[in-house]
C-alpha positions in Angstrom: -129.6 -124.1 -9.6 -129.6 -123.8 -13.8 -129.5 -120.5 -15.4 -133.1 -119.6 -17.3 -133.1 -120.6 -20.8 -134.9 -118.9 -23.4 -137.6 -120.2 -25.1 -136.1 -121.2 -29.2 -136.6 -118.3 -31.2 -138.8 -118.6 -34.3 -136.8 -117.5 -37.5 -137.8 -117.5 -40.7 -136.7 -120.6 -42.1 -136.6 -119.3 -46.0 -135.5 -115.9 -45.2 -133.2 -117.1 -41.8 -134.3 -113.8 -40.3 -132.8 -111.4 -43.2 -136.6 -110.5 -44.0 -135.9 -107.3 -45.9 -133.1 -106.3 -48.9 -132.6 -103.1 -50.5 -132.0 -103.7 -54.2 -130.6 -101.1 -56.1 -131.7 -100.5 -59.9 -128.5 -99.4 -61.5 -129.5 -95.6 -62.2 -129.3 -92.8 -60.2 -132.5 -89.6 -60.1 -132.4 -86.2 -60.9 -130.5 -85.2 -57.6 -128.0 -87.9 -57.7 -129.2 -90.3 -55.2 -129.3 -94.2 -56.2 -132.5 -95.6 -56.5 -133.5 -98.8 -54.4 -136.2 -100.6 -53.9 -137.2 -102.8 -51.0 -138.0 -106.3 -50.9 -139.2 -108.6 -48.4 -139.7 -112.0 -47.5 -142.7 -114.0 -49.2 -143.4 -116.1 -46.6 -142.8 -113.9 -43.5 -143.7 -110.7 -45.0 -140.7 -109.3 -43.5 -141.0 -109.5 -40.2 -138.1 -111.9 -39.9 -139.9 -114.8 -37.8 -142.5 -117.8 -38.6 -145.8 -118.4 -37.1 -146.3 -121.5 -35.2 -149.0 -123.8 -37.0 -151.3 -125.7 -35.0 -151.4 -128.1 -37.0 -148.4 -130.9 -37.2 -147.2 -132.3 -40.1 -147.0 -136.1 -40.8 -149.4 -136.9 -38.1 -152.2 -139.0 -38.4 -155.5 -139.2 -36.4 
């Protein structure tokens, strides 16, 4: 009996699953904490997975 396999994951090809990154602004606030912003992947909007499209590329009718 063969082992069960999971379907292939839909990892975003643009960010390889690392959808969000914390970027430092280089200075500190008045409490001494490092100021950061969060940047999300524009393709997957910070989820890390890509959507499956119903239209197939390169297929002609």
